[in-house]
VEXFI-586662 format. One record per atom (N, C-alpha, C, O): z, x, y; residue number from 1. Coordinates in nm, 3 decimals. Example, Ala and Ser with C-alpha at 12.3 -4.5 7.8 and 13.67 -1.06 7.14 Angstrom:
2
<<0.780; 1.319; -0.569>; 1>
<<0.780; 1.230; -0.450>; 1>
<<0.780; 1.320; -0.330>; 1>
<<0.846; 1.424; -0.332>; 1>
<<0.708; 1.285; -0.225>; 2>
<<0.714; 1.367; -0.106>; 2>
<<0.787; 1.290; 0.003>; 2>
<<0.804; 1.341; 0.114>; 2>
REM end
This chain:
112
<<4.139; -3.418; 4.505>; 1>
<<4.188; -3.364; 4.678>; 1>
<<4.199; -3.253; 4.614>; 1>
<<4.246; -3.224; 4.504>; 1>
<<4.132; -3.175; 4.726>; 2>
<<4.120; -3.014; 4.773>; 2>
<<4.230; -2.933; 4.840>; 2>
<<4.268; -2.947; 4.957>; 2>
<<4.274; -2.851; 4.754>; 3>
<<4.396; -2.783; 4.868>; 3>
<<4.361; -2.645; 4.870>; 3>
<<4.287; -2.598; 4.784>; 3>
<<4.405; -2.582; 4.953>; 4>
<<4.357; -2.494; 5.058>; 4>
<<4.434; -2.332; 4.967>; 4>
<<4.535; -2.332; 4.896>; 4>
<<4.373; -2.249; 4.990>; 5>
<<4.457; -2.101; 4.906>; 5>
<<4.599; -2.107; 4.956>; 5>
<<4.686; -2.082; 4.873>; 5>
<<4.640; -2.140; 5.093>; 6>
<<4.799; -2.134; 5.110>; 6>
<<4.824; -2.267; 5.135>; 6>
<<4.747; -2.345; 5.190>; 6>
<<4.975; -2.298; 5.076>; 7>
<<5.033; -2.410; 5.060>; 7>
<<5.193; -2.377; 5.067>; 7>
<<5.239; -2.267; 5.097>; 7>
<<5.264; -2.486; 5.034>; 8>
<<5.413; -2.465; 5.022>; 8>
<<5.421; -2.547; 4.957>; 8>
<<5.355; -2.650; 4.950>; 8>
<<5.557; -2.486; 4.866>; 9>
<<5.622; -2.593; 4.766>; 9>
<<5.778; -2.600; 4.797>; 9>
<<5.861; -2.511; 4.820>; 9>
<<5.789; -2.750; 4.789>; 10>
<<5.879; -2.752; 4.799>; 10>
<<6.000; -2.854; 4.722>; 10>
<<5.984; -2.974; 4.704>; 10>
<<6.110; -2.787; 4.686>; 11>
<<6.172; -2.793; 4.565>; 11>
<<6.291; -2.882; 4.599>; 11>
<<6.335; -2.867; 4.713>; 11>
<<6.350; -2.969; 4.524>; 12>
<<6.482; -3.067; 4.561>; 12>
<<6.564; -3.021; 4.421>; 12>
<<6.518; -3.047; 4.309>; 12>
<<6.660; -2.968; 4.437>; 13>
<<6.815; -2.991; 4.356>; 13>
<<6.899; -3.044; 4.372>; 13>
<<6.983; -3.017; 4.458>; 13>
<<6.905; -3.170; 4.266>; 14>
<<6.988; -3.278; 4.285>; 14>
<<7.033; -3.265; 4.108>; 14>
<<6.988; -3.188; 4.024>; 14>
<<7.130; -3.362; 4.094>; 15>
<<7.166; -3.417; 3.949>; 15>
<<7.082; -3.504; 3.877>; 15>
<<7.014; -3.589; 3.936>; 15>
<<7.080; -3.487; 3.744>; 16>
<<7.005; -3.633; 3.687>; 16>
<<7.087; -3.730; 3.730>; 16>
<<7.024; -3.821; 3.782>; 16>
<<7.210; -3.746; 3.730>; 17>
<<7.261; -3.916; 3.731>; 17>
<<7.287; -3.939; 3.861>; 17>
<<7.366; -4.028; 3.893>; 17>
<<7.225; -3.862; 3.955>; 18>
<<7.203; -3.918; 4.112>; 18>
<<7.110; -4.048; 4.126>; 18>
<<6.997; -4.020; 4.088>; 18>
<<7.121; -4.162; 4.163>; 19>
<<7.026; -4.274; 4.167>; 19>
<<7.057; -4.314; 4.313>; 19>
<<7.138; -4.267; 4.393>; 19>
<<6.940; -4.446; 4.330>; 20>
<<6.911; -4.501; 4.435>; 20>
<<6.859; -4.617; 4.415>; 20>
<<6.765; -4.610; 4.336>; 20>
<<6.882; -4.730; 4.457>; 21>
<<6.857; -4.830; 4.396>; 21>
<<6.841; -4.926; 4.246>; 21>
<<6.779; -5.027; 4.213>; 21>
<<6.934; -4.829; 4.180>; 22>
<<6.950; -4.856; 4.035>; 22>
<<6.830; -4.751; 3.981>; 22>
<<6.802; -4.778; 3.865>; 22>
<<6.780; -4.679; 4.016>; 23>
<<6.677; -4.607; 3.952>; 23>
<<6.700; -4.434; 3.969>; 23>
<<6.724; -4.390; 4.082>; 23>
<<6.695; -4.372; 3.891>; 24>
<<6.742; -4.233; 3.892>; 24>
<<6.641; -4.169; 4.047>; 24>
<<6.525; -4.196; 4.080>; 24>
<<6.735; -4.087; 4.106>; 25>
<<6.653; -4.043; 4.205>; 25>
<<6.536; -3.971; 4.249>; 25>
<<6.459; -3.981; 4.345>; 25>
<<6.552; -3.851; 4.088>; 26>
<<6.424; -3.755; 4.071>; 26>
<<6.312; -3.899; 4.018>; 26>
<<6.195; -3.885; 4.056>; 26>
<<6.329; -3.971; 3.974>; 27>
<<6.198; -4.084; 3.979>; 27>
<<6.177; -4.185; 4.148>; 27>
<<6.082; -4.251; 4.190>; 27>
<<6.265; -4.166; 4.186>; 28>
<<6.232; -4.231; 4.345>; 28>
<<6.177; -4.131; 4.427>; 28>
<<6.105; -4.174; 4.518>; 28>
<<6.196; -3.965; 4.418>; 29>
<<6.115; -3.877; 4.496>; 29>
<<5.954; -3.867; 4.423>; 29>
<<5.849; -3.833; 4.477>; 29>
<<5.977; -3.906; 4.297>; 30>
<<5.816; -3.844; 4.270>; 30>
<<5.742; -3.986; 4.277>; 30>
<<5.627; -3.984; 4.232>; 30>
<<5.776; -4.074; 4.313>; 31>
<<5.726; -4.261; 4.321>; 31>
<<5.688; -4.230; 4.520>; 31>
<<5.581; -4.270; 4.566>; 31>
<<5.781; -4.165; 4.599>; 32>
<<5.735; -4.184; 4.718>; 32>
<<5.613; -4.031; 4.724>; 32>
<<5.511; -4.025; 4.792>; 32>
<<5.646; -3.968; 4.668>; 33>
<<5.558; -3.868; 4.661>; 33>
<<5.420; -3.924; 4.661>; 33>
<<5.345; -3.911; 4.757>; 33>
<<5.385; -3.992; 4.544>; 34>
<<5.273; -4.050; 4.509>; 34>
<<5.225; -4.163; 4.585>; 34>
<<5.114; -4.212; 4.568>; 34>
<<5.322; -4.210; 4.681>; 35>
<<5.284; -4.309; 4.755>; 35>
<<5.221; -4.295; 4.876>; 35>
<<5.135; -4.362; 4.934>; 35>
<<5.305; -4.152; 4.914>; 36>
<<5.274; -4.073; 5.089>; 36>
<<5.094; -4.015; 5.008>; 36>
<<5.017; -3.991; 5.100>; 36>
<<5.058; -4.002; 4.932>; 37>
<<4.926; -3.938; 4.903>; 37>
<<4.953; -3.781; 4.877>; 37>
<<4.859; -3.703; 4.891>; 37>
<<5.063; -3.742; 4.843>; 38>
<<5.112; -3.586; 4.780>; 38>
<<5.008; -3.520; 4.620>; 38>
<<4.985; -3.570; 4.511>; 38>
<<4.978; -3.416; 4.672>; 39>
<<4.895; -3.363; 4.568>; 39>
<<4.946; -3.393; 4.381>; 39>
<<4.878; -3.399; 4.278>; 39>
<<5.097; -3.406; 4.409>; 40>
<<5.150; -3.418; 4.255>; 40>
<<5.279; -3.388; 4.267>; 40>
<<5.323; -3.359; 4.379>; 40>
<<5.347; -3.390; 4.175>; 41>
<<5.499; -3.366; 4.173>; 41>
<<5.589; -3.358; 3.992>; 41>
<<5.609; -3.450; 3.913>; 41>
<<5.614; -3.257; 3.985>; 42>
<<5.705; -3.209; 3.850>; 42>
<<5.836; -3.240; 3.886>; 42>
<<5.890; -3.236; 3.996>; 42>
<<5.896; -3.285; 3.733>; 43>
<<6.072; -3.322; 3.742>; 43>
<<6.111; -3.197; 3.617>; 43>
<<6.061; -3.213; 3.506>; 43>
<<6.195; -3.084; 3.639>; 44>
<<6.213; -3.018; 3.527>; 44>
<<6.366; -3.029; 3.518>; 44>
<<6.433; -3.004; 3.619>; 44>
<<6.436; -3.072; 3.382>; 45>
<<6.546; -3.103; 3.372>; 45>
<<6.615; -2.965; 3.362>; 45>
<<6.518; -2.893; 3.338>; 45>
<<6.712; -2.893; 3.365>; 46>
<<6.771; -2.782; 3.367>; 46>
<<6.886; -2.790; 3.250>; 46>
<<6.949; -2.894; 3.234>; 46>
<<6.908; -2.678; 3.172>; 47>
<<6.984; -2.700; 3.060>; 47>
<<7.128; -2.634; 3.125>; 47>
<<7.220; -2.630; 3.043>; 47>
<<7.145; -2.604; 3.202>; 48>
<<7.258; -2.510; 3.275>; 48>
<<7.261; -2.533; 3.437>; 48>
<<7.157; -2.566; 3.493>; 48>
<<7.370; -2.516; 3.504>; 49>
<<7.345; -2.511; 3.633>; 49>
<<7.486; -2.525; 3.695>; 49>
<<7.587; -2.567; 3.638>; 49>
<<7.473; -2.482; 3.820>; 50>
<<7.653; -2.519; 3.925>; 50>
<<7.549; -2.533; 4.069>; 50>
<<7.436; -2.488; 4.088>; 50>
<<7.626; -2.603; 4.145>; 51>
<<7.626; -2.635; 4.252>; 51>
<<7.679; -2.572; 4.374>; 51>
<<7.698; -2.450; 4.384>; 51>
<<7.714; -2.695; 4.505>; 52>
<<7.757; -2.646; 4.590>; 52>
<<7.950; -2.648; 4.571>; 52>
<<8.041; -2.588; 4.628>; 52>
<<7.943; -2.753; 4.456>; 53>
<<8.106; -2.767; 4.442>; 53>
<<8.136; -2.670; 4.323>; 53>
<<8.245; -2.669; 4.268>; 53>
<<8.040; -2.593; 4.290>; 54>
<<8.100; -2.495; 4.145>; 54>
<<8.115; -2.537; 4.023>; 54>
<<8.171; -2.470; 3.937>; 54>
<<8.066; -2.648; 4.004>; 55>
<<8.133; -2.681; 3.845>; 55>
<<7.992; -2.676; 3.762>; 55>
<<7.878; -2.713; 3.791>; 55>
<<8.035; -2.629; 3.676>; 56>
<<7.950; -2.650; 3.607>; 56>
<<7.872; -2.738; 3.520>; 56>
<<7.940; -2.797; 3.436>; 56>
<<7.743; -2.763; 3.521>; 57>
<<7.689; -2.859; 3.426>; 57>
<<7.597; -2.833; 3.340>; 57>
<<7.482; -2.808; 3.375>; 57>
<<7.649; -2.836; 3.169>; 58>
<<7.558; -2.781; 3.101>; 58>
<<7.532; -2.848; 2.996>; 58>
<<7.599; -2.951; 3.000>; 58>
<<7.450; -2.840; 2.871>; 59>
<<7.376; -2.925; 2.788>; 59>
<<7.426; -2.872; 2.620>; 59>
<<7.393; -2.921; 2.512>; 59>
<<7.517; -2.753; 2.650>; 60>
<<7.586; -2.698; 2.494>; 60>
<<7.667; -2.825; 2.433>; 60>
<<7.747; -2.880; 2.509>; 60>
<<7.653; -2.871; 2.311>; 61>
<<7.704; -2.943; 2.255>; 61>
<<7.856; -2.982; 2.283>; 61>
<<7.900; -3.095; 2.304>; 61>
<<7.929; -2.860; 2.279>; 62>
<<8.079; -2.905; 2.299>; 62>
<<8.126; -2.919; 2.441>; 62>
<<8.238; -2.945; 2.484>; 62>
<<8.013; -2.894; 2.502>; 63>
<<8.062; -2.967; 2.664>; 63>
<<7.945; -3.030; 2.728>; 63>
<<7.896; -2.999; 2.837>; 63>
<<7.908; -3.119; 2.649>; 64>
<<7.793; -3.202; 2.692>; 64>
<<7.800; -3.270; 2.815>; 64>
<<7.886; -3.357; 2.827>; 64>
<<7.711; -3.241; 2.924>; 65>
<<7.725; -3.326; 3.052>; 65>
<<7.616; -3.384; 3.062>; 65>
<<7.505; -3.338; 3.037>; 65>
<<7.658; -3.537; 3.117>; 66>
<<7.568; -3.628; 3.180>; 66>
<<7.501; -3.602; 3.284>; 66>
<<7.414; -3.683; 3.314>; 66>
<<7.520; -3.490; 3.363>; 67>
<<7.437; -3.474; 3.491>; 67>
<<7.457; -3.329; 3.474>; 67>
<<7.549; -3.247; 3.477>; 67>
<<7.288; -3.335; 3.450>; 68>
<<7.288; -3.160; 3.433>; 68>
<<7.140; -3.145; 3.559>; 68>
<<7.070; -3.234; 3.607>; 68>
<<7.138; -3.036; 3.575>; 69>
<<7.052; -3.005; 3.700>; 69>
<<6.909; -3.089; 3.677>; 69>
<<6.868; -3.118; 3.564>; 69>
<<6.842; -3.123; 3.794>; 70>
<<6.689; -3.181; 3.799>; 70>
<<6.647; -3.134; 3.917>; 70>
<<6.686; -3.156; 4.032>; 70>
<<6.527; -3.038; 3.856>; 71>
<<6.419; -2.971; 4.005>; 71>
<<6.300; -3.055; 4.015>; 71>
<<6.217; -3.062; 3.924>; 71>
<<6.290; -3.131; 4.147>; 72>
<<6.154; -3.203; 4.197>; 72>
<<6.034; -3.096; 4.257>; 72>
<<6.029; -3.074; 4.378>; 72>
<<5.942; -3.035; 4.167>; 73>
<<5.860; -2.966; 4.292>; 73>
<<5.767; -3.025; 4.306>; 73>
<<5.696; -3.077; 4.219>; 73>
<<5.753; -3.023; 4.441>; 74>
<<5.608; -3.087; 4.515>; 74>
<<5.507; -2.932; 4.599>; 74>
<<5.547; -2.855; 4.685>; 74>
<<5.401; -2.936; 4.542>; 75>
<<5.322; -2.812; 4.613>; 75>
<<5.186; -2.890; 4.687>; 75>
<<5.102; -2.960; 4.630>; 75>
<<5.190; -2.866; 4.782>; 76>
<<5.093; -2.928; 4.901>; 76>
<<5.059; -2.879; 5.040>; 76>
<<5.082; -2.763; 5.007>; 76>
<<5.028; -2.869; 5.152>; 77>
<<5.019; -2.840; 5.224>; 77>
<<5.157; -2.892; 5.333>; 77>
<<5.214; -2.999; 5.317>; 77>
<<5.192; -2.793; 5.439>; 78>
<<5.282; -2.814; 5.488>; 78>
<<5.316; -2.901; 5.571>; 78>
<<5.433; -2.931; 5.593>; 78>
<<5.207; -2.957; 5.632>; 79>
<<5.191; -3.076; 5.727>; 79>
<<5.206; -3.204; 5.626>; 79>
<<5.276; -3.298; 5.662>; 79>
<<5.124; -3.206; 5.471>; 80>
<<5.165; -3.330; 5.411>; 80>
<<5.273; -3.367; 5.367>; 80>
<<5.312; -3.477; 5.328>; 80>
<<5.354; -3.200; 5.378>; 81>
<<5.512; -3.213; 5.279>; 81>
<<5.620; -3.271; 5.417>; 81>
<<5.737; -3.303; 5.395>; 81>
<<5.567; -3.278; 5.537>; 82>
<<5.619; -3.323; 5.612>; 82>
<<5.676; -3.484; 5.636>; 82>
<<5.767; -3.530; 5.705>; 82>
<<5.592; -3.536; 5.557>; 83>
<<5.585; -3.678; 5.549>; 83>
<<5.688; -3.735; 5.436>; 83>
<<5.719; -3.854; 5.423>; 83>
<<5.727; -3.648; 5.373>; 84>
<<5.815; -3.656; 5.286>; 84>
<<5.954; -3.616; 5.313>; 84>
<<6.043; -3.625; 5.230>; 84>
<<5.967; -3.577; 5.420>; 85>
<<6.125; -3.510; 5.478>; 85>
<<6.260; -3.598; 5.505>; 85>
<<6.380; -3.601; 5.477>; 85>
<<6.161; -3.668; 5.580>; 86>
<<6.239; -3.776; 5.639>; 86>
<<6.310; -3.883; 5.520>; 86>
<<6.428; -3.919; 5.525>; 86>
<<6.251; -3.908; 5.455>; 87>
<<6.242; -3.949; 5.299>; 87>
<<6.375; -3.953; 5.247>; 87>
<<6.451; -4.047; 5.223>; 87>
<<6.390; -3.754; 5.225>; 88>
<<6.442; -3.652; 5.146>; 88>
<<6.552; -3.658; 5.218>; 88>
<<6.645; -3.707; 5.153>; 88>
<<6.591; -3.613; 5.372>; 89>
<<6.693; -3.671; 5.428>; 89>
<<6.747; -3.801; 5.416>; 89>
<<6.864; -3.769; 5.441>; 89>
<<6.750; -3.884; 5.403>; 90>
<<6.786; -4.008; 5.359>; 90>
<<6.826; -4.037; 5.241>; 90>
<<6.917; -4.120; 5.247>; 90>
<<6.798; -4.003; 5.126>; 91>
<<6.838; -3.995; 4.999>; 91>
<<6.908; -3.896; 4.930>; 91>
<<7.001; -3.921; 4.854>; 91>
<<6.868; -3.789; 4.954>; 92>
<<6.945; -3.701; 4.904>; 92>
<<7.066; -3.642; 4.948>; 92>
<<7.072; -3.561; 5.040>; 92>
<<7.180; -3.689; 4.869>; 93>
<<7.329; -3.708; 4.985>; 93>
<<7.405; -3.557; 4.910>; 93>
<<7.468; -3.477; 4.980>; 93>
<<7.387; -3.540; 4.777>; 94>
<<7.421; -3.431; 4.739>; 94>
<<7.283; -3.290; 4.668>; 94>
<<7.202; -3.299; 4.575>; 94>
<<7.308; -3.190; 4.751>; 95>
<<7.177; -3.106; 4.633>; 95>
<<7.126; -2.985; 4.781>; 95>
<<7.184; -2.960; 4.887>; 95>
<<7.002; -2.937; 4.727>; 96>
<<6.959; -2.839; 4.752>; 96>
<<6.781; -2.846; 4.807>; 96>
<<6.701; -2.849; 4.713>; 96>
<<6.733; -2.847; 4.917>; 97>
<<6.590; -2.866; 4.978>; 97>
<<6.555; -2.734; 5.012>; 97>
<<6.626; -2.674; 5.093>; 97>
<<6.451; -2.679; 4.960>; 98>
<<6.390; -2.572; 4.965>; 98>
<<6.250; -2.556; 4.997>; 98>
<<6.184; -2.603; 4.904>; 98>
<<6.148; -2.494; 5.123>; 99>
<<6.096; -2.516; 5.116>; 99>
<<6.015; -2.376; 5.166>; 99>
<<6.047; -2.308; 5.263>; 99>
<<5.888; -2.347; 5.065>; 100>
<<5.880; -2.180; 5.080>; 100>
<<5.678; -2.180; 5.046>; 100>
<<5.605; -2.242; 4.969>; 100>
<<5.657; -2.067; 5.160>; 101>
<<5.490; -2.059; 5.122>; 101>
<<5.447; -1.983; 4.966>; 101>
<<5.485; -1.878; 4.916>; 101>
<<5.359; -2.079; 4.920>; 102>
<<5.284; -1.990; 4.815>; 102>
<<5.101; -2.016; 4.840>; 102>
<<5.031; -2.084; 4.915>; 102>
<<5.084; -1.933; 4.747>; 103>
<<4.953; -1.862; 4.707>; 103>
<<4.902; -2.017; 4.598>; 103>
<<4.969; -2.054; 4.501>; 103>
<<4.787; -2.076; 4.639>; 104>
<<4.735; -2.170; 4.523>; 104>
<<4.619; -2.100; 4.459>; 104>
<<4.513; -2.086; 4.520>; 104>
<<4.634; -2.062; 4.355>; 105>
<<4.499; -2.049; 4.235>; 105>
<<4.415; -2.131; 4.208>; 105>
<<4.296; -2.117; 4.235>; 105>
<<4.456; -2.212; 4.160>; 106>
<<4.375; -2.353; 4.108>; 106>
<<4.417; -2.484; 4.128>; 106>
<<4.527; -2.495; 4.074>; 106>
<<4.380; -2.593; 4.181>; 107>
<<4.431; -2.723; 4.138>; 107>
<<4.301; -2.823; 4.117>; 107>
<<4.250; -2.885; 4.211>; 107>
<<4.264; -2.828; 4.006>; 108>
<<4.168; -2.930; 3.945>; 108>
<<4.239; -3.062; 3.904>; 108>
<<4.356; -3.096; 3.915>; 108>
<<4.129; -3.126; 3.854>; 109>
<<4.131; -3.260; 3.765>; 109>
<<4.021; -3.191; 3.671>; 109>
<<3.936; -3.108; 3.704>; 109>
<<4.054; -3.257; 3.522>; 110>
<<3.982; -3.221; 3.462>; 110>
<<3.829; -3.293; 3.506>; 110>
<<3.740; -3.224; 3.457>; 110>
<<3.806; -3.341; 3.538>; 111>
<<3.652; -3.416; 3.566>; 111>
<<3.607; -3.389; 3.697>; 111>
<<3.538; -3.471; 3.757>; 111>
<<3.647; -3.261; 3.756>; 112>
<<3.566; -3.186; 3.867>; 112>
<<3.512; -3.107; 3.820>; 112>
<<3.440; -3.034; 3.888>; 112>
REM end
């Protein structure tokens, strides 16, 4: 897959304990992105954060949280990212979704 120099970064901020159909929500989002043929997706687990409720989630030993922040990032064209937005509207009950323009410097597979 070839991406243009100008792309868009879609970020989904959720909690790691968020689920859908018995699976982690971040996993469902990544699998949906793959099903739709998007360029790729990355999930990052945060060590500390808070959201709309202002409740702090942390990985500190004395305050071990079972709901650490998770960010799913997907970079692709704006047109391709529109394909996943209805799914996200349906499944993200709590969280934040952002979209921003990015400059793509390189997107290659090792066999290209």
